[in-house]
N, C-alpha and C positions, 0 to 999 in steps of 0.2 A: 383341687379342693376349693370350695367356695370360701371367699374371704370372711364370710359371716359365720362359718362353722369352726368350732374350736378344734385344735389339733388333738389327735388321739392321745390319751394319757400314756406315758411311758410305763411299761410293765416292769415289775420287780420279780426276783426269783420267787417270792412268796405268792405272787399272783398265779404262778403255774402249779402250785401245790393244790391237790384235791383235799376234800374233807375226810378222806378215808384214813383209818388207823393203819400205820405202816407195820406190817406183820412179817418182818424178817427177824432172825435171831439177833439179840444184842451183840454188837461187835462185828456183824456181817459187813463185808466190803461193799455190798449193794447200796448201803446208806450213802457212802461217799460218792458213788456214781450218780445216784439220784440227785444229791445236792449240787454236784457240778453241772449236771444236765440242766437243772433249773436256772443256774447262773448263765449258762451259755444261751439258753432260749431267751432270757431277758436281754442279753447283749445283742442277740440277733434281731430282737424286736418283732418276731413273727407273731401275728395275731393268733390267739388260742384256737380260733375256729379254722385256721389254716394248717393246723398241726394234727397228725395222726400217728399214734404209736401202736404198732402191731406186734404181738408176741405169740409164742407157742405155749409150751408147757414147761414148768420148772420154777425154781425160786426167782430167777431173773424175769420170768414172764408175768409176775405180778406188777411189773413196772407201770403198765398203762393205768392201773387203778389209782396210782399215787400222783398222777398228773392231771390237772384240770384242763385237759385237751380232749379231742376225740381219741378213742382207743378201741382196739379190737383184741380181745383175748381169744386167739384162734386155736387150732388143733395142733397136736404134737408135730413139730418139725415143719409145719406148712406156712409159717408166717411169711417167708419170701414169696410164696405163690399168691397169697392174699394181697401182699403189698404190690406185686406185679399187676394184678387186676385193677387195684385201686388207682395206682399211678398212671396206668394206661388211659383210664377214662377221666381222671381228675389230675392232669399234669400241674395244675396250679397249687396243689397241696404239698406241704413238706412232710414226707413220709419216712418214718423211722421203724426199723425192725430191731426188736430187742430179743436176744436169744442167748443160749448158754452152750457149753461144750457138749452136753448131752442132747439137748433139744436140737441144736443146729448141726451137729456133726455126726450123729448116729442116725436116727430115723429121718432127720431133715437134711442129711448131707447132699442128696441129689438136688433138692430144691435150691439149696444154698449155692452150689456150684453153678447152676444154670442162671441164677439171678446175677451172680458176679460176672459171668462171661458175657451176658447180654448188655451189661453196663447201663442198667436202668438207673434213672436219676433218683436214687433213694439212699438212705444211710443205714448201715447195718452195724450194730454194736453187739459183740459177742463177749459175754462174761465167762471167763475161763477159770474155774477153780479146781479142775482136774479130778472131779468127783461128781456123783449124782447126789445132790443135797436133799431135794424134796422127797425122794424115795429112800432116804436114810442111809447113804454111804456106800453105794455100789461103785465099782470102778467105771470110768468114762472113757471115751475115745482118746482123751489127752492124758490119761493117767500113765505115769512112767512104768517101764518094765520092772517087775518085781514088787510093785506096790500091793501091800496087803490090805484088802477091804473086805466087807461082808460078802461080796460075791467072788472074791479071789483070795480065799484064806491061805493059800500056798503061794501067793504072789501073782500079779498080772503077767500073762505071757503074750499079750497082744503088743505089737509095736505101736507106740503112741502116734497119733496124728498131729503133725505140726501145721496148724491151719494157715499160718501166713504163707508157708511154702505152697500150699494148695491154692490159696487165693491168687497168689502171684502167677502160678501155673495156669490159672484160668484167665490170665490177662487183666487182672484187677487194675483199675485206673487210679485208685487211692487205697493205700494200705498203711495202717499204723498200729503200733502196740504201745500200751501205757499200763500203769499200775494204779490200783485203787487208792492207795495212800499218798501217791504223788499228786496231790490235788491240783496244783498249778499245771503240771504236765498233762494230767487227765483233761483239764479244761481246755488246754491248747489243742489237744488232739480232737476233742469233740467239736471245737469251733472250726478247725480246719476241715473236718469231715463235713460239717454242715454247709460250708462255703464251697465245697467241691461240686462240680457238675458231673454227674455220672454216679456209679455205685461207689460209695465210700465204705470201707470195711475197717473197723477198729476192734482189735482184740484187747480186752482189759484183763490183766492178771488180777483175780479177785479172790480174797481169802474166805474160805468156808471155816468159820471159827469152831464149828461143832464136829464136822466129819473129816476135815483135811487141813487143820490149823497149821500154819507155817509152811505151806507148800512152796511159797515164793519168798521165804525169809531172806534168801540171798539178794533179792531185789527190793526188799522193803526195810530191812534193818539198817538203821542210819550208819552203823559201823561197818557194814558189809557192802552196801549197794554201790558205792563209788568204785569198788574194785571188781564188781561182778555185773555191772550194767554199763552200757555205752549209749549215751544220748546222741542220736543222729541229728546233725545240723547240715542243711543243704549247702554245698560248696565248701565245706570245711573237712579237714582230715579227721580220721577216726582215732581220737585221743580219749583215754579214760584213765581212771585211777584217782585216788584221793589227792595226789600231788600232780595230777595231769602229766605223769611221767611214763605212760605206756601207750601203745598204739597198735593198730592193725595194718599190716602190709601184705602184699601178695608175694607168695613164693611159688613161682610158676602160676598155676591156676588155683592154688590153695591159699586161704588166709592163714596168717600166723601172728601170734602175739609177740611184740618186740618191746624192749625197754629203750626209751629215748636217751641219747647220750652215747659216748664212745663211738662217734661217727654216724649214729643213726639220728636223723632229724625228722621233723614233721613233713619235709619234702619227700621223704621215702614212703610215707604212709598212703594208704588208700583214701581217696577223697570221695565223700558222699555226694551223689547226684540223684536226687529224688525225681528229677525230670527227664532222666535218660529214656530215650524212646524204646529201647529194648529192656526187658525185665531182668537181664542177667545179673546185674549188681544187686538189685533188690532181692533176688532169689538167693544169691550167695550170702547176704546178710541174714536172711531168714533161716539159714542152716547153721548159724553160729549159736550154740547152746551152752549154757552153764552145765558142768564146771570147766569144760575145755576152753571156753571163750567167755568174754563178757557178753551178756545178752543184750542185743540192740533194742532200744525203745525209741519211740518217735515215729516220724513219717518215713516209711520205706520208699514209697512211690506215689507220685502225684502227677499224672499226665492227662491229656485231653484226647478223647476218642468219641466217635458218634454215639449218641444215646438211644437206647432201644425205644423208649416211649416217644421220643421226638420222631424217629424214623417211622414207627408204627402209625402215629397220627398223621404224618405226612402222606403215607400211602392211603389211609382212609380218606383224607381230603382230596387226593388225586382221583381216587375211584369215584367219589361223590361228584366231583367236578365233571367227570366224563360220563357217568351213568345216572346222575341224579341221586337224590337222597335214599331211594329205595322204598319198597312197600312190602312189609312183612306178610300181610295177608296174601298179596300177589305171589310171594315166594312160596308160601305154603300150598298154594293152588296151582303152581306151575309144574311142568314136567309130567312124568307118569303118575297119575293119581287114580284112585279107585274108591268106591263106596262100599262099606261093609253094611249089608242089609240086616 
């Protein structure tokens, strides 16, 4: 930068807010996610013109309207596909996919899986409220067995999809889970995701106050959450509880809850390693669910692998270096051609 040019002004969270009226239901967990996202963007200092938020369909997919950045409100479930195309041709942009359990895991499941396995350098934030909110209360791919909704009046009979297990099975390089009302934890996960090189996938437990209120009460209630959630910290044993007196250890290949004391110490517990090259530990943690276990929140996995967009552009550059930049008109006229009179 030239010495006579002023340094760019530091942006604040308010600078990332658009002039649009926010139209989520009062009390919706989406408000907290939006607020923390603006704080994280300000911390990162990314210019607004270098940010793109891409969404599909659903309550979560209104997100791009409420940020003063570039945004694409795309079609149902296809946000990862749109993001792939954009990042491939504009690797300089910070690209975010905002989706929900219905948009991302039902019609959009196939697109989500392939985006994750390719390890494109984008960020995916999935709002999970275990219900279809925008279409007024039908069950979703993450709704628990037996849940009574407008579309399952006798109780859901589908096995719920545990998305972190699926993401880890797709070799996700960054996987995290957080909760809408844990604002500092939420901010930390979004910050870590933004700093990761490769596909970052963050699941946010988000309350739908109208159609599925209290779905995550065990993880949000101040009196309950310390006993029913486990905050993951790299390099530290899996300890939880209001008095930090419980932990997780392995019994053969299975995790079990143990009380500390009476010969059981933290040395006996499983130690979290988010950088483990194999996804086995992260997958094991993703299978721990309330009420049988405290539910892990935090960063499950953060490893480095080749990035799809970098490899793609390297191949394009190599082809151009060998064959030249190409000629579209010449391509159209090459090979077997014919004229329709």
